[in-house]
All heavy atoms as an XYZ file, in Angstrom:
851
protein
N     -29.042     -4.774    -44.989
C     -29.593     -5.902    -45.622
C     -28.821     -6.017    -46.919
O     -28.579     -5.072    -47.733
C     -31.026     -5.614    -45.991
C     -31.640     -6.933    -46.565
S     -33.478     -6.750    -46.858
C     -34.059     -5.980    -45.427
N     -28.456     -7.338    -47.237
C     -27.581     -7.548    -48.492
C     -28.474     -8.241    -49.532
O     -28.397     -9.432    -49.746
C     -26.490     -8.564    -47.997
O     -25.803     -9.012    -49.207
N     -29.275     -7.469    -50.262
C     -30.034     -7.948    -51.337
C     -29.063     -8.190    -52.489
O     -28.430     -7.337    -52.873
C     -31.106     -7.018    -51.680
C     -32.553     -7.756    -51.424
C     -33.666     -7.032    -51.755
O     -33.949     -6.064    -51.028
O     -34.261     -7.417    -52.856
N     -29.090     -9.373    -52.980
C     -28.204     -9.804    -54.094
C     -28.932    -10.288    -55.327
O     -29.865    -10.989    -55.098
C     -27.243    -10.875    -53.394
O     -26.470    -11.335    -54.432
N     -28.389     -9.993    -56.395
C     -28.946    -10.639    -57.553
C     -28.187    -11.959    -57.850
O     -28.617    -12.772    -58.717
C     -28.786     -9.782    -58.834
C     -29.620     -8.551    -58.667
C     -29.510     -7.661    -59.961
N     -30.149     -6.435    -59.678
C     -31.512     -6.202    -59.943
N     -32.306     -7.176    -60.333
N     -32.090     -4.980    -59.748
N     -27.176    -12.285    -57.198
C     -26.467    -13.504    -57.254
C     -27.315    -14.603    -56.883
O     -28.302    -14.325    -56.074
C     -25.260    -13.531    -56.376
C     -24.150    -12.692    -56.791
C     -22.950    -12.860    -55.944
C     -21.585    -12.512    -56.367
N     -20.523    -12.822    -55.612
N     -27.108    -15.877    -57.315
C     -27.720    -17.049    -56.754
C     -27.220    -17.194    -55.354
O     -25.950    -17.005    -55.109
C     -27.533    -18.204    -57.648
C     -28.218    -18.129    -59.052
C     -28.142    -19.375    -59.739
C     -28.923    -19.333    -60.982
N     -28.771    -20.577    -61.847
N     -28.066    -17.626    -54.415
C     -27.719    -17.894    -53.147
C     -27.729    -19.430    -52.921
O     -28.654    -20.043    -53.189
C     -28.644    -17.274    -52.146
C     -28.288    -17.573    -50.783
C     -28.682    -15.652    -52.470
N     -26.609    -19.956    -52.202
C     -26.490    -21.272    -51.992
C     -26.171    -21.506    -50.501
O     -25.362    -20.763    -49.883
C     -25.432    -22.061    -52.796
N     -26.838    -22.471    -49.719
C     -26.513    -22.735    -48.502
C     -25.721    -24.139    -48.541
O     -26.156    -25.045    -49.210
C     -27.679    -22.977    -47.485
C     -27.307    -23.717    -46.232
C     -28.287    -21.633    -47.245
N     -24.568    -24.321    -47.734
C     -23.840    -25.591    -47.780
C     -23.818    -25.837    -46.232
O     -23.135    -25.180    -45.516
C     -22.497    -25.567    -48.305
C     -21.770    -26.802    -48.337
C     -22.485    -24.942    -49.824
N     -24.371    -26.877    -45.787
C     -24.304    -27.438    -44.412
C     -23.035    -28.256    -44.194
O     -22.447    -28.792    -45.117
C     -25.534    -28.282    -44.115
O     -25.588    -29.515    -44.782
C     -26.773    -27.452    -44.432
N     -22.567    -28.118    -43.012
C     -21.335    -28.979    -42.597
C     -20.233    -28.604    -43.544
O     -19.477    -29.465    -44.020
N     -19.977    -27.260    -43.718
C     -18.972    -26.804    -44.668
C     -17.745    -26.355    -44.075
O     -16.928    -25.619    -44.887
C     -19.642    -25.676    -45.623
N     -17.424    -26.495    -42.874
C     -16.254    -26.069    -42.370
C     -15.112    -26.853    -42.619
O     -13.875    -26.452    -42.475
C     -16.329    -25.864    -40.742
C     -16.507    -27.218    -40.124
O     -17.543    -27.797    -40.307
N     -15.571    -27.718    -39.353
N     -15.112    -27.943    -43.228
C     -14.005    -28.865    -43.738
C     -14.480    -29.785    -44.812
O     -15.593    -29.969    -45.107
C     -13.522    -29.660    -42.463
C     -14.424    -30.628    -41.926
C     -13.965    -31.400    -40.782
O     -12.811    -31.123    -40.236
N     -14.675    -32.160    -40.078
N     -13.405    -30.456    -45.387
C     -13.615    -31.572    -46.305
C     -14.516    -31.188    -47.541
O     -14.444    -30.224    -48.065
N     -15.477    -32.193    -47.777
C     -16.240    -32.060    -49.045
C     -17.118    -30.704    -48.917
O     -17.400    -30.104    -49.998
C     -17.094    -33.264    -49.294
C     -16.347    -34.492    -49.696
C     -17.290    -35.608    -49.634
C     -15.731    -34.351    -51.015
N     -17.654    -30.489    -47.866
C     -18.483    -29.279    -47.697
C     -17.827    -28.036    -47.926
O     -18.233    -27.184    -48.600
N     -16.542    -27.850    -47.358
C     -15.773    -26.661    -47.481
C     -15.418    -26.481    -49.080
O     -15.512    -25.457    -49.512
C     -14.483    -26.901    -46.761
C     -13.546    -25.637    -46.894
C     -13.806    -24.611    -46.096
C     -12.406    -25.757    -47.793
C     -12.866    -23.484    -46.328
C     -11.601    -24.710    -47.879
C     -11.913    -23.571    -47.112
N     -15.058    -27.562    -49.708
C     -14.627    -27.466    -51.193
C     -15.795    -27.219    -52.015
O     -15.680    -26.410    -52.819
C     -13.890    -28.736    -51.602
C     -13.375    -28.598    -52.982
C     -12.307    -27.506    -53.228
O     -11.594    -27.129    -52.173
O     -12.219    -27.083    -54.321
N     -17.043    -27.664    -51.565
C     -18.263    -27.463    -52.351
C     -18.574    -25.971    -52.110
O     -18.955    -25.367    -53.222
C     -19.466    -28.232    -51.754
O     -19.170    -29.658    -52.001
C     -20.761    -27.922    -52.458
N     -18.467    -25.482    -50.966
C     -18.652    -23.825    -50.730
C     -17.665    -23.115    -51.590
O     -18.143    -22.128    -52.340
C     -18.517    -23.839    -49.347
N     -16.494    -23.492    -51.588
C     -15.482    -22.884    -52.425
C     -15.890    -22.912    -53.996
O     -15.787    -21.881    -54.662
C     -14.179    -23.531    -52.274
C     -13.069    -22.881    -53.185
C     -11.635    -23.664    -53.129
N     -11.049    -23.143    -51.970
C     -10.221    -23.866    -51.132
N     -10.179    -25.204    -51.356
N      -9.573    -23.387    -50.202
N     -16.168    -24.124    -54.411
C     -16.518    -24.133    -55.939
C     -17.762    -23.375    -56.246
O     -17.824    -22.834    -57.359
C     -16.605    -25.658    -56.251
C     -15.287    -26.322    -56.207
C     -14.135    -25.821    -57.057
O     -14.309    -25.347    -58.131
N     -12.964    -25.791    -56.476
N     -18.742    -23.448    -55.363
C     -19.974    -22.611    -55.639
C     -19.573    -21.197    -55.643
O     -20.171    -20.449    -56.553
C     -21.167    -22.966    -54.633
C     -21.831    -24.201    -54.893
C     -22.686    -24.552    -53.625
C     -22.669    -24.331    -56.142
N     -19.013    -20.737    -54.762
C     -18.428    -19.220    -54.652
C     -17.666    -18.968    -55.892
O     -17.798    -17.904    -56.558
C     -17.725    -18.847    -53.374
N     -16.901    -19.892    -56.328
C     -15.928    -19.425    -57.541
C     -16.925    -19.413    -58.945
O     -16.557    -18.777    -59.833
C     -14.942    -20.586    -57.787
C     -13.711    -20.423    -56.793
C     -12.786    -21.422    -57.110
N     -11.554    -21.329    -56.274
C     -10.582    -22.168    -56.194
N     -10.677    -23.404    -56.812
N      -9.593    -21.994    -55.294
N     -18.048    -20.159    -58.825
C     -19.076    -19.997    -59.842
C     -19.971    -18.842    -59.808
O     -20.756    -18.627    -60.576
C     -19.819    -21.309    -59.983
C     -18.962    -22.496    -60.445
C     -19.772    -23.513    -61.029
C     -18.898    -24.662    -61.625
N     -18.286    -24.241    -62.837
N     -19.724    -18.058    -58.690
C     -20.525    -16.766    -58.551
C     -21.631    -16.735    -57.692
O     -22.389    -15.770    -57.477
N     -21.838    -17.839    -56.950
C     -22.766    -17.905    -55.929
C     -22.471    -17.083    -54.856
O     -21.273    -17.043    -54.338
C     -23.131    -19.326    -55.442
C     -23.925    -20.153    -56.405
C     -23.364    -20.658    -57.585
C     -25.297    -20.450    -56.024
C     -24.123    -21.541    -58.436
C     -26.094    -21.275    -56.974
C     -25.479    -21.783    -58.081
O     -26.285    -22.498    -58.894
N     -23.484    -16.559    -54.004
C     -23.315    -16.114    -52.708
C     -23.517    -17.346    -51.844
O     -24.600    -17.948    -51.829
C     -24.300    -15.007    -52.275
C     -24.454    -14.787    -50.847
C     -23.255    -14.136    -50.108
O     -22.833    -13.127    -50.631
N     -22.734    -14.784    -49.232
N     -22.518    -17.787    -51.137
C     -22.511    -18.920    -50.333
C     -22.670    -18.641    -48.818
O     -22.077    -17.811    -48.294
C     -21.360    -19.862    -50.561
C     -21.277    -20.912    -49.610
C     -21.047    -20.222    -52.009
N     -23.690    -19.388    -48.310
C     -23.857    -19.268    -46.757
C     -23.202    -20.591    -46.253
O     -23.972    -21.649    -46.530
C     -25.328    -19.081    -46.379
C     -25.392    -19.103    -44.869
C     -25.813    -17.873    -46.902
N     -22.087    -20.495    -45.732
C     -21.420    -21.899    -45.171
C     -21.958    -21.959    -43.733
O     -22.125    -21.067    -42.961
C     -19.893    -21.456    -45.254
C     -18.874    -22.385    -44.565
C     -17.615    -22.149    -45.318
C     -18.768    -22.395    -43.046
N     -22.275    -23.128    -43.447
C     -22.780    -23.467    -42.063
C     -21.959    -24.501    -41.411
O     -21.288    -25.529    -42.196
C     -24.295    -23.875    -42.098
O     -24.447    -25.275    -42.667
C     -25.197    -23.021    -42.877
N     -21.975    -24.578    -40.163
C     -21.215    -25.482    -39.354
C     -21.842    -25.484    -37.953
O     -22.406    -24.474    -37.540
C     -19.818    -25.198    -39.395
N     -21.611    -26.682    -37.200
C     -22.086    -26.692    -35.817
C     -21.136    -25.864    -34.973
O     -21.544    -25.046    -33.971
C     -22.093    -27.996    -35.201
C     -23.129    -28.917    -35.586
C     -23.089    -30.273    -35.137
N     -21.683    -30.822    -35.389
C     -21.240    -32.003    -35.118
N     -22.096    -32.903    -34.585
N     -20.167    -32.364    -35.450
N     -19.822    -25.991    -35.192
C     -18.898    -25.275    -34.356
C     -18.692    -23.928    -34.889
O     -18.202    -23.719    -36.013
C     -17.629    -26.073    -34.477
C     -16.455    -25.483    -33.528
O     -16.059    -24.337    -33.782
N     -16.024    -26.259    -32.505
N     -19.077    -22.875    -34.114
C     -19.126    -21.554    -34.551
C     -17.637    -21.051    -34.987
O     -17.415    -20.453    -36.121
C     -19.663    -20.558    -33.441
C     -21.175    -20.873    -33.327
C     -19.453    -19.144    -33.891
C     -21.862    -20.156    -32.318
N     -16.655    -21.342    -34.201
C     -15.239    -20.824    -34.533
C     -14.794    -21.469    -35.738
O     -14.242    -20.946    -36.555
C     -14.293    -21.106    -33.309
C     -12.953    -20.293    -33.411
C     -13.168    -18.894    -33.677
O     -13.771    -18.250    -32.846
N     -12.795    -18.417    -34.767
N     -14.857    -22.802    -35.888
C     -14.469    -23.539    -37.051
C     -15.206    -22.964    -38.319
O     -14.557    -22.874    -39.410
C     -14.681    -25.125    -36.941
C     -13.734    -25.682    -35.983
C     -13.874    -27.250    -35.894
C     -12.914    -27.783    -34.873
N     -13.160    -29.183    -34.641
N     -16.575    -22.646    -38.164
C     -17.204    -22.200    -39.268
C     -16.795    -20.721    -39.696
O     -16.562    -20.406    -40.809
N     -16.640    -19.968    -38.721
C     -16.038    -18.655    -38.926
C     -14.638    -18.667    -39.707
O     -14.457    -17.935    -40.583
C     -16.024    -17.736    -37.613
C     -17.318    -17.355    -37.111
C     -17.231    -16.443    -35.991
C     -18.479    -15.960    -35.394
N     -18.432    -15.148    -34.227
N     -13.875    -19.550    -39.016
C     -12.423    -19.617    -39.809
C     -12.500    -20.120    -41.153
O     -11.841    -19.612    -42.082
C     -11.590    -20.604    -38.949
C     -11.261    -20.152    -37.502
O     -11.491    -19.012    -37.163
O     -10.882    -21.049    -36.711
N     -13.285    -21.074    -41.374
C     -13.606    -21.620    -42.816
C     -14.001    -20.513    -43.665
O     -13.515    -20.187    -44.820
C     -14.516    -22.772    -42.884
N     -15.106    -19.675    -43.348
C     -15.586    -18.646    -43.985
C     -14.535    -17.597    -44.285
O     -14.438    -17.049    -45.442
C     -16.909    -17.962    -43.449
N     -13.818    -17.300    -43.303
C     -12.754    -16.242    -43.504
C     -11.621    -16.695    -44.450
O     -11.238    -15.975    -45.342
C     -12.057    -15.884    -42.197
C     -11.055    -14.852    -42.197
C     -10.319    -14.566    -40.960
C      -9.286    -13.428    -41.015
N      -8.511    -13.392    -42.197
N     -11.376    -17.918    -44.431
C     -10.269    -18.486    -45.313
C     -10.845    -18.307    -46.852
O     -10.072    -17.814    -47.703
C     -10.060    -19.951    -45.177
C      -9.066    -20.606    -46.071
C      -8.733    -21.948    -45.539
C      -7.559    -22.577    -46.405
N      -7.318    -23.991    -46.046
N     -12.161    -18.607    -47.009
C     -12.780    -18.465    -48.386
C     -12.831    -16.971    -48.828
O     -12.557    -16.537    -49.857
C     -14.067    -19.155    -48.487
C     -13.916    -20.609    -48.354
C     -15.318    -21.417    -48.500
C     -13.040    -21.338    -49.436
N     -13.227    -16.163    -47.768
C     -13.323    -14.742    -48.063
C     -11.920    -14.203    -48.352
O     -11.731    -13.192    -49.262
C     -13.962    -14.004    -46.870
N     -10.790    -14.686    -47.666
C      -9.456    -14.096    -48.036
C      -9.089    -14.595    -49.414
O      -8.122    -13.939    -49.932
C      -8.523    -14.805    -47.012
C      -8.723    -14.150    -45.541
O      -9.474    -13.170    -45.454
O      -8.207    -14.700    -44.582
N      -9.726    -15.542    -49.969
C      -9.467    -15.957    -51.412
C     -10.361    -15.065    -52.343
O     -10.255    -15.322    -53.634
C      -9.896    -17.438    -51.602
C      -9.056    -18.416    -50.858
C      -9.428    -19.850    -51.165
O     -10.065    -20.195    -52.112
O      -9.067    -20.675    -50.405
N     -11.070    -14.161    -51.823
C     -11.832    -13.239    -52.632
C     -13.175    -13.718    -52.850
O     -13.926    -13.176    -53.805
N     -13.665    -14.729    -52.243
C     -14.965    -15.418    -52.480
C     -16.040    -14.842    -51.604
O     -15.835    -14.385    -50.512
C     -14.809    -16.891    -52.317
C     -13.861    -17.598    -53.231
C     -13.518    -19.065    -52.925
C     -14.191    -17.345    -54.687
N     -17.355    -14.793    -52.063
C     -18.394    -14.149    -51.390
C     -19.145    -15.349    -50.572
O     -19.939    -16.024    -50.939
C     -19.384    -13.683    -52.483
C     -20.265    -12.585    -51.896
O     -20.157    -12.226    -50.724
O     -21.043    -11.986    -52.688
N     -18.488    -15.469    -49.412
C     -19.020    -16.399    -48.482
C     -19.351    -15.778    -47.082
O     -18.670    -14.926    -46.623
C     -17.900    -17.470    -48.091
C     -18.289    -18.438    -47.257
C     -17.554    -18.174    -49.535
N     -20.471    -16.221    -46.547
C     -21.015    -15.841    -45.231
C     -21.180    -16.961    -44.372
O     -21.343    -18.078    -44.905
C     -22.396    -15.208    -45.649
C     -23.046    -14.338    -44.420
O     -22.383    -14.209    -43.488
O     -24.144    -14.090    -44.574
N     -21.030    -16.737    -43.129
C     -21.157    -17.965    -42.133
C     -22.399    -17.768    -41.393
O     -22.857    -16.585    -40.874
C     -20.000    -17.933    -41.120
C     -20.180    -18.886    -40.038
C     -20.290    -20.311    -40.270
C     -20.636    -18.461    -38.739
C     -20.490    -21.190    -39.194
C     -20.714    -19.404    -37.779
C     -20.740    -20.710    -38.006
N     -23.154    -18.956    -41.040
C     -24.196    -18.974    -40.136
C     -24.223    -20.168    -39.410
O     -23.995    -21.275    -40.078
C     -25.639    -18.790    -40.890
C     -26.644    -18.541    -39.890
N     -27.333    -19.451    -39.143
C     -27.225    -17.290    -39.620
C     -28.188    -18.695    -38.405
N     -28.258    -17.512    -38.695
N     -24.222    -20.176    -38.121
C     -24.144    -21.381    -37.325
C     -25.468    -22.382    -37.743
O     -26.532    -21.928    -37.822
C     -24.141    -21.037    -35.865
C     -24.621    -19.553    -35.856
C     -24.383    -19.040    -37.234
N     -25.136    -23.594    -37.686
C     -26.274    -24.596    -37.780
C     -25.925    -26.009    -37.384
O     -24.911    -26.612    -37.840
C     -26.665    -24.764    -39.447
C     -27.658    -25.708    -39.744
C     -29.043    -25.261    -39.199
C     -27.710    -25.830    -41.200
N     -26.685    -26.464    -36.465
C     -26.727    -27.922    -36.170
C     -27.884    -28.502    -36.693
O     -29.007    -28.044    -36.243
C     -26.706    -28.094    -34.557
C     -26.630    -29.523    -34.095
O     -27.106    -30.375    -34.926
O     -26.270    -29.815    -33.004
N     -27.838    -29.293    -37.679
C     -29.101    -29.762    -38.581
C     -29.970    -30.546    -37.674
O     -31.179    -30.846    -37.992
C     -28.635    -30.535    -39.784
C     -27.809    -29.641    -40.761
C     -27.823    -31.855    -39.471
N     -29.491    -31.117    -36.436
C     -30.411    -31.737    -35.629
C     -31.222    -30.980    -34.586
O     -32.144    -31.446    -33.896
C     -29.588    -32.702    -34.619
O     -28.781    -32.118    -33.593
C     -28.690    -33.746    -35.572
N     -30.967    -29.642    -34.643
C     -31.751    -28.786    -33.766
C     -32.637    -27.820    -34.628
O     -32.359    -27.003    -35.431
C     -30.730    -27.854    -33.126
C     -29.833    -28.576    -32.139
C     -28.736    -27.631    -31.507
N     -29.255    -26.228    -31.016
C     -29.783    -25.963    -29.859
N     -29.755    -26.845    -28.800
N     -30.111    -24.795    -29.662
N     -33.973    -28.116    -34.343
C     -35.120    -27.364    -35.108
C     -34.856    -25.823    -34.996
O     -35.072    -25.187    -35.961
C     -36.464    -27.868    -34.515
O     -36.535    -29.243    -34.765
C     -37.533    -27.152    -35.294
N     -34.549    -25.419    -33.729
C     -34.454    -23.934    -33.748
C     -33.236    -23.469    -34.528
O     -33.425    -22.217    -35.029
C     -34.256    -23.572    -32.147
C     -33.064    -24.277    -31.427
C     -33.432    -25.519    -30.754
O     -34.424    -26.245    -31.251
O     -32.633    -26.060    -29.896
N     -32.277    -24.139    -34.647
C     -31.195    -23.742    -35.550
C     -31.512    -23.634    -37.037
O     -31.228    -22.681    -37.843
C     -29.942    -24.680    -35.354
C     -29.056    -24.425    -34.216
O     -29.464    -23.724    -33.245
O     -27.918    -25.041    -34.164
N     -32.326    -24.684    -37.458
C     -32.876    -24.683    -38.751
C     -33.782    -23.510    -38.964
O     -33.728    -22.864    -40.001
C     -33.681    -26.004    -39.129
C     -34.243    -26.020    -40.527
C     -32.682    -27.167    -38.984
N     -34.651    -23.233    -38.055
C     -35.566    -22.095    -38.185
C     -34.844    -20.713    -38.144
O     -35.176    -19.900    -38.981
C     -36.655    -22.007    -37.017
C     -37.555    -23.290    -37.212
C     -38.501    -23.405    -36.028
O     -38.231    -22.979    -34.975
N     -39.622    -24.102    -36.191
N     -33.726    -20.781    -37.368
C     -32.986    -19.475    -37.385
C     -32.260    -19.200    -38.771
O     -32.160    -18.135    -39.122
C     -31.883    -19.478    -36.220
N     -31.800    -20.290    -39.383
C     -31.176    -20.191    -40.639
C     -32.142    -19.681    -41.725
O     -31.891    -18.895    -42.629
C     -30.536    -21.533    -41.010
C     -29.844    -21.562    -42.542
C     -28.774    -20.491    -42.509
C     -29.410    -22.952    -42.794
N     -33.426    -20.317    -41.679
C     -34.366    -19.858    -42.609
C     -34.783    -18.410    -42.353
O     -34.817    -17.738    -43.503
C     -35.571    -20.666    -42.159
C     -36.868    -20.372    -43.200
C     -38.172    -21.038    -42.762
N     -39.300    -20.725    -43.567
C     -39.975    -19.590    -43.627
N     -39.641    -18.588    -42.698
N     -40.900    -19.323    -44.399
N     -34.818    -17.873    -41.236
C     -35.082    -16.603    -41.020
C     -33.951    -15.689    -41.520
O     -34.199    -14.624    -42.039
C     -35.344    -16.343    -39.501
O     -36.514    -16.843    -38.955
N     -32.783    -16.085    -41.298
C     -31.515    -15.313    -41.825
C     -31.533    -15.258    -43.254
O     -31.398    -14.155    -43.791
C     -30.368    -16.107    -41.126
C     -28.998    -15.390    -41.649
C     -28.708    -14.183    -41.098
C     -28.250    -15.949    -42.710
C     -27.501    -13.619    -41.671
C     -27.129    -15.366    -43.121
C     -26.607    -14.162    -42.637
O     -25.680    -13.661    -43.071
N     -31.873    -16.460    -43.934
C     -31.731    -16.403    -45.396
C     -32.889    -15.401    -45.964
O     -32.702    -14.649    -46.861
C     -31.972    -17.889    -46.004
C     -30.799    -18.723    -45.553
C     -32.083    -17.777    -47.433
C     -29.465    -18.191    -46.032
N     -34.051    -15.535    -45.306
C     -35.193    -14.781    -45.800
C     -35.023    -13.261    -45.571
O     -35.205    -12.463    -46.441
C     -36.493    -15.219    -45.006
O     -37.529    -14.359    -45.345
N     -34.451    -12.938    -44.423
C     -34.168    -11.583    -44.217
C     -32.922    -10.939    -44.963
O     -33.018     -9.782    -45.438
C     -33.960    -11.177    -42.653
O     -32.823    -11.815    -42.238
N     -31.846    -11.712    -45.086
C     -30.596    -11.264    -45.666
C     -30.680    -11.274    -47.152
O     -30.125    -10.482    -47.970
C     -29.397    -11.923    -45.258
C     -29.084    -11.596    -43.814
C     -28.678    -10.140    -43.595
O     -27.784     -9.567    -44.379
N     -29.385     -9.554    -42.569
N     -31.283    -12.389    -47.871
C     -31.117    -12.671    -49.275
C     -32.459    -12.833    -49.887
O     -32.467    -12.700    -51.063
C     -30.286    -13.926    -49.456
C     -28.960    -13.758    -48.844
C     -28.696    -14.481    -47.752
C     -28.040    -12.925    -49.440
C     -27.365    -14.365    -47.022
C     -26.703    -12.770    -48.899
C     -26.450    -13.518    -47.694
O     -25.239    -13.304    -47.136
N     -33.579    -12.994    -49.330
C     -34.925    -13.068    -49.843
C     -35.206    -14.160    -50.675
O     -36.176    -14.454    -51.258
C     -35.239    -11.718    -50.611
C     -35.046    -10.492    -50.008
C     -36.183    -10.278    -48.952
C     -36.059     -8.814    -48.493
N     -36.010     -8.792    -46.925
N     -34.162    -15.063    -50.863
C     -34.275    -16.272    -51.603
C     -33.276    -17.320    -51.354
O     -32.241    -17.038    -50.650
C     -34.239    -16.031    -53.147
C     -32.797    -15.393    -53.555
C     -32.705    -15.028    -54.960
C     -31.277    -14.694    -55.287
N     -31.046    -14.628    -56.855
N     -33.429    -18.485    -51.840
C     -32.532    -19.573    -51.735
C     -32.553    -20.382    -53.019
O     -33.609    -20.784    -53.334
C     -32.780    -20.576    -50.505
C     -31.731    -21.629    -50.447
C     -30.423    -21.186    -50.179
C     -32.142    -22.662    -49.155
N     -31.403    -20.289    -53.758
C     -31.297    -21.049    -55.053
C     -30.908    -22.468    -55.022
O     -31.348    -23.270    -55.826
C     -30.514    -20.290    -56.052
C     -31.131    -18.928    -56.270
O     -32.129    -18.735    -56.916
O     -30.467    -17.907    -55.809
N     -29.992    -22.777    -53.974
C     -29.504    -24.115    -53.968
C     -29.158    -24.459    -52.394
O     -28.699    -23.608    -51.638
C     -28.154    -24.220    -54.662
N     -29.381    -25.783    -52.057
C     -29.110    -26.343    -50.744
C     -28.254    -27.410    -50.954
O     -28.811    -28.385    -51.672
C     -30.371    -26.613    -49.981
C     -30.189    -27.442    -48.748
C     -29.408    -26.689    -47.656
C     -31.437    -27.764    -48.106
N     -27.079    -27.518    -50.476
C     -26.313    -28.688    -50.422
C     -26.189    -29.125    -49.025
O     -25.496    -28.531    -48.133
C     -24.762    -28.427    -51.007
C     -23.976    -29.660    -51.035
C     -24.897    -27.803    -52.372
N     -26.870    -30.266    -48.695
C     -27.005    -30.751    -47.433
C     -25.878    -31.772    -47.198
O     -26.073    -33.005    -47.312
C     -28.382    -31.419    -47.132
C     -28.644    -31.617    -45.716
O     -27.815    -31.236    -44.794
N     -29.597    -32.526    -45.430
N     -24.709    -31.298    -46.904
C     -23.477    -32.087    -46.680
C     -23.524    -32.651    -45.225
O     -22.759    -33.520    -44.919
C     -22.266    -31.273    -46.922
C     -20.918    -31.892    -46.646
O     -20.684    -32.881    -47.339
N     -20.239    -31.489    -45.778
N     -24.069    -31.906    -44.296
C     -23.877    -32.249    -42.786
C     -24.557    -33.722    -42.692
O     -25.627    -34.044    -43.263
C     -24.631    -31.190    -42.011
N     -23.955    -34.383    -41.849
C     -24.471    -35.807    -41.605
C     -24.765    -35.992    -40.025
O     -24.099    -35.269    -39.315
N     -25.731    -36.790    -39.791
C     -26.101    -37.095    -38.510
C     -26.109    -38.622    -38.299
O     -26.557    -39.352    -39.368
C     -27.512    -36.454    -38.030
C     -27.279    -35.089    -38.033
C     -28.521    -37.019    -38.840
N     -25.767    -39.191    -37.337
C     -25.768    -40.525    -36.916
C     -26.709    -40.856    -35.730
O     -26.413    -40.527    -34.601
C     -24.262    -41.040    -36.651
C     -24.189    -42.561    -36.663
C     -24.444    -43.267    -37.797
C     -23.816    -43.192    -35.430
C     -24.288    -44.614    -37.925
C     -23.702    -44.516    -35.436
C     -23.837    -45.248    -36.644
N     -27.965    -41.120    -35.919
C     -28.899    -41.358    -34.934
C     -29.085    -42.770    -34.321
O     -29.905    -42.797    -33.489
C     -30.222    -40.878    -35.574
C     -30.299    -39.513    -36.143
C     -31.559    -39.224    -36.831
C     -29.941    -38.396    -35.015
N     -28.371    -43.612    -34.791
C     -28.519    -44.993    -34.235
C     -28.259    -44.962    -32.688
O     -27.158    -44.389    -32.260
C     -27.534    -45.961    -34.962
C     -27.666    -47.356    -34.526
C     -29.010    -47.998    -35.067
O     -29.319    -47.642    -36.216
O     -29.678    -48.822    -34.396
N     -28.984    -45.709    -31.890
C     -28.736    -45.804    -30.554
C     -29.345    -47.005    -29.946
O     -30.114    -47.705    -30.683
C     -29.284    -44.578    -29.752
O     -30.634    -44.457    -29.846
N     -29.150    -47.469    -28.739
C     -29.756    -48.460    -28.074
C     -28.864    -49.244    -27.228
O     -27.607    -48.922    -27.194
N     -29.359    -50.156    -26.396
C     -28.538    -50.810    -25.463
C     -27.395    -51.716    -25.950
O     -26.418    -51.894    -25.296
C     -29.500    -51.757    -24.588
C     -30.772    -51.850    -25.490
C     -30.696    -50.561    -26.345
N     -27.603    -52.156    -27.316
C     -26.616    -53.022    -27.744
C     -25.714    -52.386    -28.847
O     -25.064    -52.903    -29.555
C     -27.272    -54.338    -28.473
C     -28.062    -55.142    -27.450
O     -27.509    -55.248    -26.386
O     -29.039    -55.597    -27.892
N     -25.869    -51.027    -28.924
C     -25.141    -50.307    -29.826
C     -24.075    -49.311    -29.160
O     -24.404    -48.591    -28.370
C     -26.073    -49.425    -30.657
C     -25.529    -48.577    -31.838
C     -25.108    -49.213    -32.827
C     -25.233    -47.284    -31.557
C     -24.362    -48.487    -34.004
C     -24.611    -46.503    -32.571
C     -24.223    -47.135    -33.687
N     -22.897    -49.424    -29.714
C     -21.648    -48.562    -29.226
C     -21.425    -47.659    -30.235
O     -20.579    -47.877    -31.301
C     -20.550    -49.526    -28.863
C     -19.257    -48.738    -28.219
O     -19.461    -47.467    -28.189
O     -18.330    -49.295    -27.841
N     -21.931    -46.426    -30.123
C     -21.740    -45.422    -31.162
C     -20.337    -44.943    -31.249
O     -19.924    -44.505    -32.415
N     -19.585    -45.046    -30.275
C     -18.066    -44.654    -30.330
C     -17.243    -45.691    -31.225
O     -16.179    -45.409    -31.698
C     -17.310    -44.804    -29.046
C     -17.930    -43.507    -28.189
O     -18.434    -42.671    -28.617
O     -17.768    -43.726    -26.825
N     -17.790    -46.880    -31.487
C     -17.100    -47.820    -32.234
C     -17.814    -48.084    -33.780
O     -17.489    -49.021    -34.427
C     -16.945    -49.208    -31.514
C     -16.092    -49.035    -30.368
C     -16.063    -50.481    -29.604
C     -15.003    -50.137    -28.374
N     -15.033    -51.297    -27.578
N     -18.833    -47.325    -33.820
C     -19.616    -47.393    -35.034
C     -18.926    -47.136    -36.328
O     -18.160    -46.158    -36.343
C     -20.899    -46.745    -34.859
N     -19.333    -47.780    -37.357
C     -18.766    -47.395    -38.769
C     -19.907    -47.394    -39.759
O     -20.856    -48.167    -39.582
C     -17.628    -48.557    -39.093
O     -17.501    -48.497    -40.558
N     -19.709    -46.583    -40.612
C     -20.821    -46.447    -41.728
C     -20.901    -47.804    -42.409
O     -21.864    -48.111    -43.065
C     -20.462    -45.343    -42.730
N     -19.725    -48.528    -42.441
C     -19.828    -49.838    -43.071
C     -20.513    -51.006    -42.177
O     -20.945    -52.034    -42.800
C     -18.355    -50.382    -43.317
C     -17.586    -49.343    -44.259
C     -16.099    -49.839    -44.434
C     -18.179    -49.216    -45.652
N     -20.798    -50.702    -40.977
C     -21.372    -51.754    -40.155
C     -22.736    -51.436    -39.678
O     -23.384    -52.166    -38.909
C     -20.485    -52.028    -38.817
O     -20.440    -50.791    -38.024
N     -23.289    -50.193    -40.068
C     -24.579    -49.947    -39.621
C     -25.678    -50.621    -40.488
O     -25.583    -50.812    -41.695
C     -24.814    -48.238    -39.933
C     -26.250    -47.995    -39.540
C     -23.812    -47.647    -39.115
N     -26.648    -51.294    -39.884
C     -27.622    -51.921    -40.629
C     -28.515    -51.184    -41.427
O     -28.711    -49.911    -41.215
C     -28.412    -52.731    -39.451
C     -28.087    -52.033    -38.169
C     -26.847    -51.320    -38.327
């Protein structure tokens, strides 16, 4: 068990882009970061890249649309760290659907 006096932050959708950089910056500020991603290999690769920079980053898989994943993350944080100081919910979901909606051609600029 890794009980830490450090502040603990979870960053969802952190295997690339803004989430990845947010995880990096929080770790540089001394947080224990739990980086999450839907894709396990991409998440592990991202966490390793930050760990290779000497940053305190852990990976846990998470698809924010799956209740069981959210509950598993909660249990993990509770057992490993006993606390959560910050949550950066960077992961996004696009739930629009219907017979007149083509999700493959959707744009954030065209969603009603």
